[in-house]
C-alpha positions as CSV (number, residue, x, y, z in Angstrom):
1,M,-3.4,36.3,49.9
2,T,-3.8,38.3,47.0
3,Q,-7.0,39.4,46.0
4,P,-8.4,39.0,43.1
5,N,-6.8,35.7,41.5
6,I,-6.8,36.4,38.5
7,K,-5.1,32.9,36.9
8,E,-8.0,30.8,39.3
9,A,-10.1,32.4,38.3
10,I,-10.0,31.3,34.6
11,V,-12.7,29.0,32.9
12,A,-10.4,26.2,31.0
13,G,-11.4,26.2,27.9
14,P,-10.2,25.4,24.3
15,L,-7.0,26.9,23.0
16,A,-7.3,28.2,19.6
17,G,-5.1,26.8,16.6
18,I,-4.6,23.8,17.8
19,S,-5.8,20.0,18.2
20,V,-4.7,16.8,18.7
21,A,-5.9,14.2,16.1
22,Y,-4.4,10.2,15.0
23,R,-4.2,9.3,12.1
24,N,-2.0,7.4,9.5
25,T,0.9,10.3,7.9
26,D,1.5,7.8,4.9
27,Y,-0.4,5.2,3.1
28,I,1.3,3.4,0.2
29,A,-1.1,1.8,-2.2
30,N,-1.2,3.5,-5.0
31,R,2.6,3.4,-5.0
32,V,2.6,0.1,-5.2
33,F,1.0,-1.2,-8.1
34,P,0.4,0.8,-11.3
35,I,-2.9,2.0,-11.6
36,L,-5.2,1.3,-15.4
37,D,-7.9,3.9,-15.8
38,G,-10.8,4.3,-17.8
39,A,-11.2,0.7,-17.8
40,D,-14.8,-1.3,-17.5
41,P,-16.3,-1.9,-14.4
42,K,-15.9,-5.4,-15.6
43,A,-13.5,-7.0,-18.2
44,K,-10.8,-9.4,-18.4
45,I,-6.9,-9.0,-19.5
46,T,-5.9,-10.4,-22.0
47,K,-2.5,-12.2,-20.6
48,Y,0.4,-14.3,-23.0
49,Q,1.1,-17.0,-21.8
50,K,5.2,-17.0,-20.7
51,G,6.2,-20.6,-21.9
52,A,5.9,-20.0,-26.1
53,W,8.2,-16.7,-25.8
54,F,11.1,-18.1,-24.2
55,R,11.5,-21.6,-26.2
56,D,13.8,-22.0,-28.6
57,E,12.2,-23.4,-31.6
58,A,13.6,-21.2,-34.5
59,G,15.6,-23.1,-37.6
60,I,17.9,-23.3,-40.5
61,R,15.0,-23.1,-43.4
62,A,16.3,-25.0,-46.4
63,A,15.7,-23.7,-50.1
64,G,12.5,-24.5,-50.7
65,T,10.7,-26.1,-47.5
66,R,8.9,-23.5,-45.3
67,A,9.6,-22.3,-41.4
68,R,9.4,-24.0,-38.3
69,R,6.0,-22.0,-36.8
70,G,4.2,-22.4,-33.6
71,G,1.9,-20.5,-31.6
72,Y,1.3,-18.5,-27.8
73,P,-1.3,-19.7,-25.7
74,I,-3.0,-16.7,-24.4
75,T,-5.0,-16.9,-20.7
76,S,-7.1,-13.7,-19.2
77,V,-7.1,-12.0,-15.7
78,S,-10.4,-10.7,-14.9
79,I,-11.0,-7.5,-13.0
80,A,-14.7,-6.5,-11.5
81,T,-15.0,-3.1,-9.9
82,A,-17.0,-2.5,-6.9
83,E,-17.2,1.3,-5.3
84,Y,-15.9,1.5,-1.8
85,A,-17.2,4.7,0.0
86,F,-18.1,5.9,3.6
87,A,-19.7,8.6,4.9
88,K,-20.4,11.2,8.1
89,E,-23.4,13.4,9.0
90,V,-23.0,17.2,10.5
91,T,-25.2,18.3,12.0
92,D,-26.9,22.0,11.8
93,E,-26.5,21.8,16.1
94,D,-22.3,21.3,14.9
95,R,-21.9,23.8,13.0
96,R,-24.1,26.8,15.1
97,F,-22.3,25.6,18.5
98,V,-18.9,25.5,16.7
99,K,-18.8,29.4,17.0
100,S,-20.2,28.9,21.1
101,Q,-17.2,30.3,23.6
102,G,-15.2,27.5,24.9
103,A,-17.0,25.0,21.7
104,P,-13.9,22.7,21.3
105,E,-11.6,24.0,17.8
106,L,-13.6,21.7,15.9
107,K,-14.9,22.6,12.1
108,P,-17.6,19.9,11.3
109,D,-17.8,20.0,7.1
110,Q,-13.9,19.1,6.9
111,D,-14.1,17.3,9.4
112,A,-16.1,14.9,7.8
113,I,-14.4,15.2,4.5
114,E,-11.2,14.2,5.1
115,F,-12.5,11.5,8.1
116,A,-14.9,9.4,5.5
117,T,-12.0,10.4,2.8
118,D,-9.2,8.7,5.3
119,K,-11.6,5.2,6.0
120,V,-11.7,5.0,1.9
121,D,-7.7,5.5,1.9
122,L,-7.6,2.9,5.2
123,K,-9.2,0.3,3.3
124,K,-7.7,-0.2,-0.1
125,E,-4.0,-0.3,1.8
126,I,-5.4,-2.9,3.8
127,R,-6.9,-4.6,0.4
128,V,-3.8,-4.3,-1.4
129,A,-1.9,-5.6,2.0
130,E,-3.6,-8.5,1.4
131,L,-3.4,-9.2,-1.9
132,I,0.2,-9.4,-0.9
133,T,0.8,-11.0,2.1
134,G,-2.2,-13.1,1.4
135,G,-1.2,-14.2,-1.6
136,T,1.5,-17.1,-3.0
137,W,4.1,-15.6,-5.7
138,A,7.3,-16.6,-7.1
139,D,8.7,-18.1,-3.7
140,G,5.8,-20.8,-4.3
141,N,4.5,-20.4,-1.0
142,S,1.1,-18.9,0.6
143,G,2.1,-16.4,2.9
144,G,5.7,-16.3,2.0
145,E,8.8,-18.0,2.4
146,D,10.1,-17.9,6.1
147,A,13.1,-15.4,6.8
148,E,13.7,-16.7,10.4
149,G,13.6,-13.2,11.6
150,L,17.2,-13.0,9.6
151,W,17.3,-9.5,7.9
152,V,18.0,-8.1,11.1
153,A,20.2,-10.6,12.7
154,S,23.6,-9.4,14.3
155,S,24.9,-12.8,12.9
156,G,23.8,-15.4,10.1
157,N,21.7,-12.7,8.5
158,T,20.4,-13.4,5.3
159,F,18.9,-10.2,3.8
160,F,21.5,-9.8,0.9
161,A,21.6,-13.4,0.3
162,D,17.6,-13.5,0.6
163,I,17.5,-10.3,-2.0
164,A,19.4,-12.1,-4.3
165,T,17.4,-15.0,-4.2
166,G,14.1,-13.5,-5.1
167,K,15.9,-11.8,-8.0
168,K,16.9,-15.0,-9.5
169,K,13.9,-16.2,-9.5
170,I,11.7,-13.4,-10.6
171,K,14.7,-13.4,-13.5
172,E,13.1,-17.0,-14.8
173,S,10.1,-15.1,-15.7
174,G,12.7,-12.6,-17.6
175,L,12.3,-9.8,-15.4
176,I,14.1,-7.7,-13.1
177,A,13.3,-7.3,-9.7
178,N,12.9,-2.9,-9.8
179,V,11.1,-2.6,-6.4
180,L,11.5,-4.2,-2.9
181,L,8.8,-3.5,-0.3
182,I,9.2,-3.6,3.3
183,D,7.4,-3.0,7.0
184,Y,8.5,-0.3,9.3
185,A,10.2,-2.5,11.9
186,T,11.7,-4.5,9.3
187,Y,13.3,-0.7,7.6
188,L,14.4,0.3,11.3
189,G,15.8,-3.5,12.3
190,L,18.1,-2.5,8.5
191,K,19.6,0.7,10.4
192,E,21.3,-1.3,12.4
193,V,22.5,-4.1,10.7
194,S,25.9,-4.5,10.2
195,E,26.3,-6.1,6.6
196,V,24.3,-2.7,5.3
197,L,26.5,-0.3,7.6
198,E,29.3,-1.5,5.5
199,K,28.1,-1.3,2.9
200,I,26.9,1.8,2.7
201,K,30.6,3.7,4.9
202,Y,32.3,4.5,1.6
203,T,29.5,6.2,0.2
204,Q,28.9,10.2,-0.7
205,K,25.9,10.2,1.4
206,G,26.7,7.9,4.2
207,V,22.9,8.2,5.9
208,F,21.0,4.9,5.3
209,G,17.2,5.6,4.2
210,T,14.8,4.5,1.6
211,D,17.1,5.9,-1.6
212,L,20.1,5.1,-0.2
213,L,18.9,1.1,0.4
214,A,17.3,1.5,-3.9
215,S,20.4,2.0,-4.8
216,L,22.3,-0.8,-2.6
217,L,19.7,-3.4,-3.7
218,E,20.2,-2.1,-7.8
219,L,16.6,-1.1,-7.1
220,D,14.0,1.6,-8.2
221,E,12.5,2.0,-5.1
222,V,12.3,0.9,-1.3
223,L,8.7,1.6,-0.8
224,V,8.5,1.5,3.5
225,G,4.5,0.2,4.6
226,T,3.5,2.1,8.4
227,A,0.3,2.1,8.6
228,I,-2.0,0.7,11.3
229,K,-5.0,0.1,11.9
230,S,-7.1,-0.5,15.0
231,T,-8.7,-4.0,15.7
232,A,-10.8,-3.1,18.7
233,E,-14.7,-2.4,18.7
234,E,-16.3,0.7,18.7
235,T,-17.6,1.0,22.3
236,A,-19.8,3.8,24.2
237,A,-16.9,5.4,25.4
238,G,-15.2,6.0,21.9
239,D,-11.8,5.7,22.9
240,D,-11.1,2.1,21.7
241,F,-8.4,1.5,20.0
242,S,-6.1,-1.3,19.8
243,A,-3.4,-1.8,16.9
244,A,-2.4,-3.8,13.8
245,N,0.2,-3.4,11.6
246,I,-0.8,-3.7,7.8
247,W,2.6,-4.2,6.6
248,E,3.1,-7.9,8.0
249,I,1.8,-11.2,7.6
250,N,2.6,-12.4,11.6
251,S,1.7,-9.3,14.5
252,G,5.2,-8.4,14.7
253,K,7.6,-10.2,12.6
254,G,8.1,-8.1,9.9
255,M,7.6,-9.1,5.6
256,G,9.6,-8.1,2.6
257,F,7.9,-7.9,-0.7
258,L,10.1,-7.6,-3.5
259,F,8.2,-7.2,-6.7
260,Y,8.8,-6.1,-10.7
261,R,6.9,-2.9,-11.2
262,P,6.3,-1.6,-15.5
263,K,7.3,2.3,-15.5
264,R,3.7,2.6,-17.3
265,L,1.0,0.0,-18.2
266,G,0.6,-1.0,-21.9
267,L,0.3,-4.3,-24.5
268,K,2.5,-6.6,-23.5
269,V,3.0,-5.0,-20.4
270,P,4.0,-7.4,-17.2
271,T,3.3,-6.7,-13.6
272,A,3.1,-8.7,-10.4
273,G,-0.3,-6.8,-9.7
274,L,-2.7,-3.4,-10.7
275,Q,-5.4,-1.3,-9.8
276,V,-8.1,-0.8,-12.0
277,R,-9.4,2.6,-11.5
278,I,-13.2,3.1,-12.2
279,A,-13.3,7.8,-13.3
280,Y,-16.3,9.4,-12.2
281,E,-19.0,11.3,-14.6
282,D,-17.0,14.8,-13.8
283,G,-13.4,12.4,-15.0
284,S,-12.5,12.3,-11.0
285,P,-11.2,9.3,-10.0
286,R,-12.2,9.7,-6.9
287,R,-15.9,11.3,-5.7
288,T,-17.2,14.0,-3.1
289,S,-21.0,13.9,-2.8
290,T,-23.2,15.8,-0.3
291,W,-26.8,15.8,0.7
292,R,-28.9,17.2,2.9
293,E,-31.5,14.5,5.1
294,A,-34.1,17.8,6.3
295,A,-36.2,15.6,8.9
296,E,-32.0,15.5,10.7
297,H,-31.5,18.5,10.2
298,Q,-27.9,17.8,8.7
299,D,-25.9,17.1,5.8
300,V,-24.3,14.1,4.9
301,Y,-20.6,14.3,3.7
302,E,-19.8,11.0,1.4
303,V,-15.9,10.1,-0.2
304,A,-15.7,7.3,-2.8
305,E,-14.1,5.6,-5.3
306,E,-14.5,2.2,-7.9
307,T,-11.5,0.3,-7.8
308,D,-10.2,-3.5,-8.4
309,I,-6.7,-4.9,-7.3
310,V,-5.5,-7.8,-8.6
311,Q,-2.8,-10.1,-9.0
312,V,-1.8,-10.5,-12.7
313,G,2.0,-12.5,-12.6
314,A,2.6,-14.4,-9.6
315,D,6.0,-15.0,-11.4
316,C,7.1,-11.2,-10.3
317,A,7.0,-10.8,-7.2
318,Y,8.5,-12.7,-4.6
319,L,6.9,-12.7,-0.5
320,W,9.5,-13.4,2.5
321,K,7.7,-13.5,6.4
322,D,9.0,-13.2,9.6
323,T,11.6,-10.7,8.4
324,Y,12.2,-8.9,11.4
325,A,11.6,-11.4,14.5
326,T,10.8,-15.6,14.5
C-alpha cells in the first residue's frame, strides 16, 4: 500500500464557484395583462357599457326635424391596491462564518434579496393564475369550458375548432383575440398533435414553438405557464416539497386562456384584465429595503410591491379546462 494516500486524507469541503438551487425559471404574470402605473391606491376605472355602442340607431333626418338621439350608460371597475412583501434576515454570524475555510458556497446578502424577490414574483404569478382560472369569462362557465383532454388527442382533436369557437365568441364584443395562454403540459402535447404538425410542415421555419403557434393561430403571442408552487407545509427537516402547477384548473389536466390584450392602456381601450401598480417614493415599481435589528445582530432585507390585479372585461376572454387530460 502506497503511503501516504493523499486522496484518502482529503477532508470533504464545498467546491468553489458552484451550488445548486431550485426555483422557477420563468414567470409570465407581468406579460398577461397590461400594467397601469401611476394610479391611486383606491380608484374606479370608468367602463362604457358596450350595448349602446353597437346599437343601430342612426337614421334619416328630415328637413326641419331633429336627429335621433341616444345615450351610453357607464359603469365602473373598482381597484384597491395592497402591498405584497417578503423579508429575509442575514445574521452577522452568517456573514462572518461564510468566509471560513470549508464554509458552504453562499452569499448571504445577495441570497436574501433574491429569495425575497422570488417570493413576491411567485405570489403575483399565483394571483394572476387564480384570477383567470377561477373566473367566469366569455365561455359563460365558472372555471372554464371542459375541453375533455381533446387538445392533445390523437383522434377527435378539437384544438383548432375550440380556438375558433373562442375567437368567434370574443368577436361578439367587437374584438379580435390576440393572445393565448396555455400550461406547459398542453404545450408539450400540442407538439405531438398530427393536425398541428401538418400545418407547420410547409412553413419556412417548420419547428414547433410559441412564435410559430402564434402565427398559425393568427395571434400576437402564445404564453406558456411553467411555474409551480409547493403545497407542503414547512417541517423541521426543511426539505418538504409537493409540486403543484400554478397554471391549471384541475391537477394534471391542463388549461387554455384566449384573450384580447391591448397594445397599451388608454381612454376607451378594452382589456380582459389589468394590473394596477403603485410606484414608491423614488418612482420605482418595486422597493427593496433593509434595516438593522441590533439586538439580534442581524440585518433584514425586504422586497415589496403594491398592486391590484382585476378582471375588467369578462367578454374579452375565453377559458378552457382539462385541455391535456380528462
